[in-house]
C-alpha positions, 0 to 999 in steps of 0.5 A, a space after each residue: 384306101 387310096 382309091 387309085 383306079 381313077 380320079 376323084 371328083 370330090 377334090 382332096 377334101 372329099 378324097 380324105 374323108 373317103 380315105 378315113 372312112 375306109 381306114 375305119 372299115 379296115 381297122 377291125 381287120 388290123 386289130 384282129 391280127 393273131 398274137 395269142 398263138 392259137 392255131 384255128 381249124 381251117 375248114 367246116 366238115 367231118 374228119 375222115 382221116 386222122 394225123 398219124 394213122 397207118 396207111 398202106 404206104 405211109 403214115 398219115 401226116 395231117 387231118 382230113 376235113 371232108 364236106 360236100 359240095 366244095 367249101 372254103 379253106 382258111 388260114 389257121 394263123 398269121 403268116 406268109 404263103 408258100 405254094 409248093 413249098 416241098 415240090 410239085 405234088 409230093 406225097 399226093 398233095 395235089 394243089 397245096 400251099 403252106 402258110 409259114 408262121 413264126 418260131 418255125 411253125 407252118 401249116 399245110 393245106 392240100 387238095 385245093 381248087 386253086 393253083 400256083 398259077 391261078 391262086 386266091 392268095 399268091 406266093 409270098 402274100 401275108 395272110 391273117 388268121 381266118 382269111 380265105 385262102 382257098 376251096 376244097 377240090 379233088 386232086 392228088 391222092 384224093 378220092 373225095 372233096 376235103 382239105 388235108 390239113 398239116 401242122 409242122 414244127 421245123 418241117 416235122 409234122 405234129 399230131 397234137 391237134 388230132 381229131 378222131 374220125 367222125 368229129 365235126 369240125 367248125 372252121 375258125 375255131 381253136 385247135 389244141 395247139 398253141 404256137 406261142 404268143 407273137 406280140 413281143 416281135 413285131 412283124 417285118 415285111 422286106 421290100 428292096 432298099 437303099 444302097 450307097 454306091 459312092 461318096 455322092 451316089 446311091 441306088 434305091 430299089 422298090 418291092 416291085 423291082 423298080 430301080 432308081 439310080 441317084 448319081 449312079 448307073 441304071 442298068 435295068 429293072 422291072 422284070 416280068 414273070 417273077 413270083 412274090 415281091 422283091 425283098 432285097 438288092 445288092 450293088 456290085 463293088 464297083 457300082 456297075 451292076 446290081 442283083 435284085 432278089 425276090 421273096 422266093 429267091 429268084 435272082 435278077 442280074 443287071 450290068 456286070 452282076 453275074 447270075 450264079 443261081 437262085 430259087 432255092 427249095 426247102 426253106 421256111 418263111 420267105 427269102 428276105 435278104 441277100 449279100 454279095 462278095 467283094 469280087 462280085 462272083 458270089 452271093 448269099 441269101 437268107 430266109 426269115 427263119 435264118 437258113 442261108 443259101 450260098 452261090 459262088 461262094 462258101 457256105 459259112 453257117 446259119 439256121 441258129 437256134 434261140 432266136 426271137 422274132 424273124 431274121 431280116 438282114 444279112 451282111 458280108 464282111 469286106 473280104 467275103 470270108 463271113 457274114 452277119 445275120 440279123 433279127 427283128 429283135 436286134 440279135 446278131 449272129 456272126 459266121 466265118 471271119 465276121 466278128 461279133 461286135 454287139 447287138 440285142 439293143 434295148 429301148 427300141 420302139 419298133 422292130 429292127 429291120 436292117 443293118 449295114 456295115 462300115 467299109 472295113 467291116 469293123 462296125 455296123 449299124 442297126 435301124 428300127 422301123 422308127 429310124 432308131 440307130 444302134 452303132 457297134 464297133 467303129 460305126 459312129 452314131 450320127 443321128 436317127 429317129 427322124 421326125 415326120 416319117 411317112 410309113 416306116 423306115 425300111 433300110 439303112 446304108 453306111 457310107 462306103 468311103 470310110 467316113 462315118 454317115 448313113 442314109 435311111 429310106 422309108 417305105 414311101 421313098 423318103 430319105 433321111 441322110 446323116 453326114 452323107 451328101 445332102 443333095 444328089 442329082 435326081 435320076 430324072 435329071 441324070 445323064 442321058 445315058 443313064 436315062 436311056 438305059 431305063 427303056 430296057 436296053 439291059 434285060 434281066 438274066 432270068 433265074 433258073 427254075 431251080 438251083 442246088 443251095 449251097 446250104 444254110 440260110 439267107 438273111 432279109 433286110 426290110 426294104 422299102 417301096 420308093 414312090 413319092 417326093 423325098 426329103 433328102 436332108 435339107 434338099 428335096 428330090 422327086 423320084 423318077 417314075 419308071 414307065 411300065 408302058 414302055 414295051 421291052 421289044 425291039 424298035 418298030 415291033 408291034 406289041 398289042 398287050 393283053 388286058 391281063 398285062 394292062 391290069 398288072 401294069 396299072 397295079 405297078 403304076 398304083 404302087 409306084 405312084 407313077 402319074 405318067 403311066 397312070 395318065 396313059 392307062 386312064 381314059 380322058 373321060 374315066 369315071 370312078 366311084 368309091 364305097 361312099 358314092 363319091 365320084 372321081 375323074 381322071 384329074 382328081 386321081 392324078 392330082 392325088 398322086 402328083 401331090 402325094 395326098 395319098 400314097 400306096 406303099 403296098 398292093 398285093 393282088 390276091 385274085 384277078 378275073 379278066 374278061 375281054 373281047 377285041 375292044 372292051 373288057 372287065 377286070 375284077 381284082 381283090 388286093 391287100 393294100 397299105 397306104 399313107 394318108 396325111 401321115 397316117 398308115 392305113 391298110 385294107 382289103 379292097 375289091 376293084 372292078 374296072 371297065 376297059 376300052 381300047 383307045 389308040 390301040 392301047 387298053 384304058 380304064 373308062 370306069 371303075 369302082 372300089 370297095 373294102 372286102 
């Protein structure tokens, strides 16, 4: 895919050829995405404990599959990874993770060698059926190597896939449980978004928490220490602050946005979206299964039944007395004083990903990944389905000044404006006070380790990763590149970052297409090699980013090994990568190996390779 690490000495033509070859190698993985609903057994071995059998202190809730030595554990179906979904080591699970599937189903894998802080697949990662997610170990209430495998429906364990003691299990073969075909509902991956903040301004937020203020205030961003990815953001009603939300419900507050709580427990799926009250003193967040969590504002309801697809967005009424929940099939659920104005459109070609209300709350628009717009109530259709979308549409924001109009943003940062101002001042050319705050003058308020949910469920809105040149109506603006090398420390403080930090900063620069940051992280003499033997230089790589020939829209680290001494080091990283090349979207799992050296006191990549896994 977008071989980001280092440049390419084969210019753009060979670069594109290499990309196409990788896309081909990757196609089978995408084509094998599970849609038949069949759960697979996760590991090889012999059943030593059955689901439902009585134990001295409890009823056994899963199937134990044992084998020595330690063996691989695979995902039983497509879904989202949740580490410690019901707390740290409850019921003797030891190290465990859940994979959350559609329609209220999830699977649990206990007694893993991996941990939340040293995972094979990180919290919030999307995995496919049959993908390696861990290895068996002895921890928790375990006396021998095995995986404890549970199947749950709406949190209740299911024993219908039971296998008797002594049964020999073959990994990646069908169990007797079918969780329902999923071909009718296209998956949605939320990742921040676009928010109109005034008649001539808006704010973009990427899935890696970079904030881009267009004619608006920049108050901080790019926090560290978060888990998962960023799925939504909300700007305060006066535009003087904003909140950033992660896929596990962590909240980062900037400017005048107050921190009211976050990191809920007990939810299913990811936390996908948030909405704030007009007085800025409360907010609600939504999970992919419709649970709503309220902080600083009353809980109005959630967790509806009978929906299709997954929940993708939540919108608050203008007075904060209610909210709407939206699914990827366009179903709208209204709570509190929110009026149901319509939904469940027909004829859309891609999943519904987001909604935005009118300023008076008497209408709203829904948008699909293809940019199709559906207007209800007093919301007015101004156009949609733009041609030449790079990636897919991820969010929409309706005008806040009472006039009809909206702007969409794609996963690659393109804006499509309809009856909204066709030009805004790019952040790179904004007032110095806004640019100055980019250096980290306003640090985030970190979320507490845990919080008590106000109850219910929160809603996601599909959100993008702005990372490239953006056509805005007829105008074109270039997104700012947040420099991950700027230390968040006091002036004059000497901070020599470790190699682990440098690797993560390089990944952030790859995701953002940040040429300035990549230039600082790549050694002038860096050389890289692709899977086809192509050799790339630093200038080749920087030019591919600068020109937009290749854009990475998603890069999720699955594993990372770091070895370093005083002046040299090696990183080995496996990542799930999505990229756009020539308007085509391609996906792959890649293994990056990089040789680092210290230059001028900073880590820089001297050599690198990448190849499909």
